[in-house]
C-alpha positions as a Markdown table, in Angstrom:
| # | Residue | x | y | z |
|---|---|---|---|---|
| 1 | Unk | 142.8 | 79.9 | 60.7 |
| 2 | Unk | 140.0 | 81.8 | 59.0 |
| 3 | Unk | 137.5 | 83.8 | 61.0 |
| 4 | Unk | 134.6 | 81.8 | 59.7 |
| 5 | Unk | 136.1 | 78.6 | 60.9 |
| 6 | Unk | 136.8 | 80.0 | 64.3 |
| 7 | Unk | 133.2 | 81.3 | 64.6 |
| 8 | Unk | 131.4 | 78.0 | 63.5 |
| 9 | Unk | 130.0 | 76.0 | 66.4 |
| 10 | Unk | 131.2 | 72.5 | 66.7 |
| 11 | Unk | 128.9 | 69.8 | 65.3 |
| 12 | Unk | 126.5 | 68.0 | 67.6 |
| 13 | Unk | 126.2 | 64.2 | 67.4 |
| 14 | Unk | 122.8 | 62.7 | 68.1 |
| 15 | Unk | 122.9 | 59.2 | 69.6 |
| 16 | Unk | 120.4 | 56.7 | 68.4 |
| 17 | Unk | 119.9 | 55.6 | 72.1 |
| 18 | Unk | 119.1 | 59.1 | 73.3 |
| 19 | Unk | 115.5 | 59.8 | 74.0 |
| 20 | Unk | 113.5 | 62.2 | 71.8 |
| 21 | Unk | 112.5 | 65.5 | 73.1 |
| 22 | Unk | 108.9 | 65.8 | 74.4 |
| 23 | Unk | 106.4 | 66.4 | 71.6 |
| 24 | Unk | 108.8 | 65.1 | 68.9 |
| 25 | Unk | 108.8 | 61.8 | 67.0 |
| 26 | Unk | 111.8 | 59.8 | 66.2 |
| 27 | Unk | 111.6 | 59.7 | 62.4 |
| 28 | Unk | 114.2 | 57.0 | 62.2 |
| 29 | Unk | 112.4 | 54.7 | 64.6 |
| 30 | Unk | 108.9 | 55.5 | 63.3 |
| 31 | Unk | 109.8 | 54.6 | 59.7 |
| 32 | Unk | 108.9 | 51.0 | 58.6 |
| 33 | Unk | 110.9 | 48.8 | 56.3 |
| 34 | Unk | 108.4 | 47.2 | 54.0 |
| 35 | Unk | 110.8 | 44.5 | 53.1 |
| 36 | Unk | 111.3 | 43.4 | 56.7 |
| 37 | Unk | 109.5 | 40.2 | 57.8 |
| 38 | Unk | 106.7 | 40.5 | 60.4 |
| 39 | Unk | 107.7 | 40.0 | 63.9 |
| 40 | Unk | 107.0 | 36.6 | 65.4 |
| 41 | Unk | 104.1 | 36.4 | 67.9 |
| 42 | Unk | 104.9 | 35.6 | 71.4 |
| 43 | Unk | 103.9 | 32.2 | 72.7 |
| 44 | Unk | 100.2 | 32.2 | 74.0 |
| 45 | Unk | 99.3 | 35.3 | 72.0 |
| 46 | Unk | 97.0 | 35.0 | 69.0 |
| 47 | Unk | 97.7 | 37.2 | 66.1 |
| 48 | Unk | 94.7 | 39.0 | 64.6 |
| 49 | Unk | 96.3 | 38.6 | 61.2 |
| 50 | Unk | 95.8 | 34.8 | 61.4 |
| 51 | Unk | 92.1 | 34.9 | 62.4 |
| 52 | Unk | 89.5 | 34.1 | 59.7 |
| 53 | Unk | 87.0 | 36.8 | 59.0 |
| 54 | Unk | 83.6 | 35.9 | 60.7 |
| 55 | Unk | 80.5 | 36.7 | 58.6 |
| 56 | Unk | 78.1 | 39.1 | 60.1 |
| 57 | Unk | 74.7 | 38.1 | 61.6 |
| 58 | Unk | 72.7 | 39.3 | 58.6 |
| 59 | Unk | 74.6 | 37.1 | 56.1 |
| 60 | Unk | 74.2 | 34.1 | 58.3 |
| 61 | Unk | 70.4 | 34.6 | 58.6 |
| 62 | Unk | 69.7 | 35.5 | 55.0 |
| 63 | Unk | 72.3 | 33.4 | 53.2 |
| 64 | Unk | 71.5 | 30.1 | 51.4 |
| 65 | Unk | 71.2 | 27.0 | 53.7 |
| 66 | Unk | 72.0 | 23.6 | 52.3 |
| 67 | Unk | 69.8 | 20.8 | 53.6 |
| 68 | Unk | 70.3 | 17.2 | 52.6 |
| 69 | Unk | 67.1 | 15.7 | 51.1 |
| 70 | Unk | 65.5 | 13.0 | 53.2 |
| 71 | Unk | 66.4 | 9.5 | 52.2 |
| 72 | Unk | 63.6 | 7.2 | 51.1 |
| 73 | Unk | 63.1 | 3.7 | 52.4 |
| 74 | Unk | 65.1 | 0.9 | 51.0 |
| 75 | Unk | 63.4 | -1.1 | 48.1 |
| 76 | Unk | 63.2 | -4.3 | 50.2 |
| 77 | Unk | 61.4 | -2.4 | 53.0 |
| 78 | Unk | 58.9 | -1.0 | 50.5 |
| 79 | Unk | 58.2 | -4.4 | 49.0 |
| 80 | Unk | 57.7 | -6.0 | 52.4 |
| 81 | Unk | 55.3 | -3.2 | 53.5 |
| 82 | Unk | 53.3 | -3.7 | 50.3 |
| 83 | Unk | 53.0 | -7.4 | 50.8 |
| 84 | Unk | 51.9 | -6.9 | 54.4 |
| 85 | Unk | 49.2 | -4.5 | 53.2 |
| 86 | Unk | 48.0 | -6.9 | 50.5 |
| 87 | Unk | 47.9 | -9.8 | 53.0 |
| 88 | Unk | 46.0 | -7.7 | 55.5 |
| 89 | Unk | 43.4 | -6.7 | 52.9 |
| 90 | Unk | 43.0 | -10.3 | 51.7 |
| 91 | Unk | 42.5 | -11.5 | 55.3 |
| 92 | Unk | 39.9 | -8.9 | 55.9 |
| 93 | Unk | 38.1 | -9.8 | 52.7 |
| 94 | Unk | 38.0 | -13.5 | 53.6 |
| 95 | Unk | 36.6 | -12.7 | 57.1 |
| 96 | Unk | 34.0 | -10.4 | 55.5 |
| 97 | Unk | 32.9 | -13.1 | 53.1 |
| 98 | Unk | 32.6 | -15.7 | 55.9 |
| 99 | Unk | 30.6 | -13.3 | 58.0 |
| 100 | Unk | 28.3 | -12.5 | 55.1 |
| 101 | Unk | 27.7 | -16.3 | 54.4 |
| 102 | Unk | 26.9 | -17.0 | 58.0 |
| 103 | Unk | 24.6 | -14.0 | 58.3 |
| 104 | Unk | 22.9 | -14.9 | 55.1 |
| 105 | Unk | 22.3 | -18.4 | 56.3 |
| 106 | Unk | 20.8 | -17.0 | 59.5 |
| 107 | Unk | 18.6 | -14.6 | 57.7 |
| 108 | Unk | 17.3 | -16.8 | 55.0 |
| 109 | Unk | 17.2 | -20.1 | 56.8 |
| 110 | Unk | 13.5 | -21.1 | 57.2 |
| 111 | Unk | 12.0 | -21.2 | 60.7 |
| 112 | Unk | 12.6 | -24.5 | 62.5 |
| 113 | Unk | 9.3 | -25.5 | 64.1 |
| 114 | Unk | 10.9 | -28.5 | 65.8 |
| 115 | Unk | 13.4 | -26.4 | 67.8 |
| 116 | Unk | 13.0 | -27.2 | 71.5 |
| 117 | Unk | 10.2 | -29.7 | 70.9 |
| 118 | Unk | 10.2 | -33.2 | 72.6 |
| 119 | Unk | 10.9 | -36.3 | 70.6 |
| 120 | Unk | 11.2 | -40.0 | 71.1 |
| 121 | Unk | 12.5 | -43.1 | 69.1 |
| 122 | Unk | 11.4 | -46.7 | 68.7 |
| 123 | Unk | 14.4 | -47.8 | 70.9 |
| 124 | Unk | 17.6 | -46.5 | 72.3 |
| 125 | Unk | 20.9 | -48.2 | 71.7 |
| 126 | Unk | 23.0 | -45.6 | 73.6 |
| 127 | Unk | 22.7 | -42.0 | 74.9 |
| 128 | Unk | 23.8 | -39.4 | 72.5 |
| 129 | Unk | 24.6 | -35.7 | 73.0 |
| 130 | Unk | 25.3 | -33.8 | 69.7 |
| 131 | Unk | 26.2 | -30.6 | 71.6 |
| 132 | Unk | 29.4 | -32.2 | 72.8 |
| 133 | Unk | 29.8 | -34.6 | 69.9 |
| 134 | Unk | 29.5 | -37.7 | 71.9 |
| 135 | Unk | 27.3 | -40.8 | 71.7 |
| 136 | Unk | 28.4 | -43.0 | 74.7 |
| 137 | Unk | 32.1 | -43.6 | 74.2 |
| 138 | Unk | 31.9 | -42.7 | 70.5 |
| 139 | Unk | 32.8 | -39.3 | 69.0 |
| 140 | Unk | 30.0 | -38.5 | 66.7 |
| 141 | Unk | 27.4 | -35.7 | 66.1 |
| 142 | Unk | 24.3 | -37.9 | 65.8 |
| 143 | Unk | 21.1 | -36.9 | 67.6 |
| 144 | Unk | 20.0 | -40.5 | 68.5 |
| 145 | Unk | 20.8 | -44.2 | 67.8 |
| 146 | Unk | 18.2 | -46.9 | 67.8 |
| 147 | Unk | 18.7 | -50.6 | 68.2 |
| 148 | Unk | 18.3 | -52.9 | 65.2 |
| 149 | Unk | 14.6 | -52.7 | 65.0 |
| 150 | Unk | 11.9 | -53.8 | 62.6 |
| 151 | Unk | 11.0 | -50.5 | 61.0 |
| 152 | Unk | 12.8 | -48.1 | 63.4 |
| 153 | Unk | 11.4 | -44.6 | 63.8 |
| 154 | Unk | 12.0 | -41.1 | 65.1 |
| 155 | Unk | 8.9 | -39.1 | 66.3 |
| 156 | Unk | 8.6 | -35.4 | 67.0 |
| 157 | Unk | 5.8 | -33.7 | 69.0 |
| 158 | Unk | 5.0 | -30.2 | 67.9 |
| 159 | Unk | 2.7 | -29.7 | 70.9 |
| 160 | Unk | -0.3 | -28.6 | 68.9 |
| 161 | Unk | -1.6 | -29.1 | 65.4 |
| 162 | Unk | 0.8 | -27.0 | 63.3 |
| 163 | Unk | 1.0 | -26.2 | 59.6 |
| 164 | Unk | 4.2 | -27.1 | 57.8 |
| 165 | Unk | 5.3 | -27.8 | 54.3 |
| 166 | Unk | 8.8 | -29.3 | 54.5 |
| 167 | Unk | 11.1 | -31.4 | 56.6 |
| 168 | Unk | 15.0 | -31.2 | 56.5 |
| 169 | Unk | 16.9 | -34.3 | 57.5 |
| 170 | Unk | 20.6 | -34.4 | 58.2 |
| 171 | Unk | 21.9 | -38.0 | 57.8 |
| 172 | Unk | 24.8 | -39.4 | 59.8 |
| 173 | Unk | 28.0 | -38.2 | 58.1 |
| 174 | Unk | 30.6 | -40.4 | 59.7 |
| 175 | Unk | 29.3 | -43.9 | 59.5 |
| 176 | Unk | 26.8 | -46.0 | 57.5 |
| 177 | Unk | 24.4 | -43.4 | 56.0 |
| 178 | Unk | 22.7 | -46.2 | 54.0 |
| 179 | Unk | 21.0 | -47.4 | 57.1 |
| 180 | Unk | 18.6 | -44.4 | 56.8 |
| 181 | Unk | 17.0 | -45.5 | 53.5 |
| 182 | Unk | 14.4 | -45.8 | 52.4 |
| 183 | Unk | 13.1 | -43.1 | 54.6 |
| 184 | Unk | 9.4 | -42.1 | 55.0 |
| 185 | Unk | 8.1 | -38.8 | 56.4 |
| 186 | Unk | 4.7 | -39.2 | 58.1 |
| 187 | Unk | 2.2 | -37.0 | 60.1 |
| 188 | Unk | -0.5 | -37.7 | 62.6 |
| 189 | Unk | -2.7 | -36.1 | 65.2 |
| 190 | Unk | -3.3 | -39.1 | 67.5 |
| 191 | Unk | -0.1 | -41.3 | 67.0 |
| 192 | Unk | -2.4 | -44.0 | 65.7 |
| 193 | Unk | -3.2 | -43.0 | 62.1 |
| 194 | Unk | -0.3 | -41.9 | 60.0 |
| 195 | Unk | -0.2 | -40.1 | 56.7 |
| 196 | Unk | 2.8 | -40.5 | 54.3 |
| 197 | Unk | 4.0 | -37.1 | 53.2 |
| 198 | Unk | 7.3 | -37.9 | 51.4 |
| 199 | Unk | 9.7 | -40.8 | 50.7 |
| 200 | Unk | 13.5 | -41.1 | 50.0 |
| 201 | Unk | 14.9 | -44.2 | 48.4 |
| 202 | Unk | 18.5 | -43.1 | 47.6 |
| 203 | Unk | 21.3 | -42.6 | 50.1 |
| 204 | Unk | 21.7 | -39.0 | 51.1 |
| 205 | Unk | 23.6 | -36.6 | 53.3 |
| 206 | Unk | 20.9 | -33.9 | 53.5 |
| 207 | Unk | 17.4 | -34.3 | 52.3 |
| 208 | Unk | 14.8 | -31.5 | 52.1 |
| 209 | Unk | 11.4 | -33.2 | 51.8 |
| 210 | Unk | 8.8 | -30.9 | 50.4 |
| 211 | Unk | 5.1 | -31.5 | 50.2 |
| 212 | Unk | 1.8 | -29.6 | 50.2 |
| 213 | Unk | 1.2 | -27.7 | 53.4 |
| 214 | Unk | -0.3 | -30.0 | 56.0 |
| 215 | Unk | -1.4 | -29.5 | 59.6 |
| 216 | Unk | -0.6 | -32.1 | 62.3 |
| 217 | Unk | 0.8 | -32.4 | 65.8 |
| 218 | Unk | 3.2 | -35.3 | 65.3 |
| 219 | Unk | 5.9 | -35.8 | 62.6 |
| 220 | Unk | 7.6 | -39.2 | 62.2 |
| 221 | Unk | 10.5 | -40.5 | 60.2 |
| 222 | Unk | 10.5 | -44.2 | 59.6 |
| 223 | Unk | 12.6 | -46.8 | 57.8 |
| 224 | Unk | 10.3 | -49.7 | 56.6 |
| 225 | Unk | 12.7 | -52.5 | 57.1 |
| 226 | Unk | 14.9 | -54.0 | 59.8 |
| 227 | Unk | 17.9 | -51.8 | 60.5 |
| 228 | Unk | 19.5 | -49.3 | 62.8 |
| 229 | Unk | 18.5 | -45.7 | 62.6 |
| 230 | Unk | 20.7 | -42.7 | 63.5 |
| 231 | Unk | 20.4 | -39.2 | 62.2 |
| 232 | Unk | 22.2 | -35.9 | 63.1 |
| 233 | Unk | 19.3 | -33.4 | 62.8 |
| 234 | Unk | 15.6 | -33.1 | 61.9 |
| 235 | Unk | 13.9 | -29.8 | 61.2 |
| 236 | Unk | 10.4 | -28.9 | 60.4 |
| 237 | Unk | 9.6 | -25.8 | 58.3 |
| 238 | Unk | 6.4 | -23.8 | 57.7 |
């Protein structure tokens, strides 16, 4: 045996299970094999490697935001709404026209001097009330109904001598208007002497008798033959 061999210390074996000395790192255990698969996560533990990256607050606030445009109404709904608007405007227009016609009639209708004045007839066949459209048991708008008289008449008392220039007569509209012709308009101050102002020989529904302005207290409508007389309205105008 050589001297060098005798003097060499015996080799020291380091066990892989032995702990490392304080302050030293186990190079073998610290090294990482890049080809080795990642260790499986334990149940109930979320791996950070599988978590999607969450954008920061600034990118959320300043990034583009997609908003769906509002949907318009269906074509059927639009058409129906347009029809409703047109019908509403048409209805309002019709009401406006009717109101204008009524207002115009009220404004331009001549004054009725006979309104509220007393009147009488040559006879009375039955009581009539045009405000309720009744004449006895009959449904009608006539103001009066005489018997079958010889020259029946309707007489109006204006109260005092009054100037007038026309008389409007509304004939019966529902039955036998020919009974009221020929019709004579007369005036008087004493109910004894009468002056003829106008005459109508043809059957009529409404007659506006015009004549030179006259002044009298009494106005009479008379049919110069044997007949019944029934009228719906009589008006006297200045």
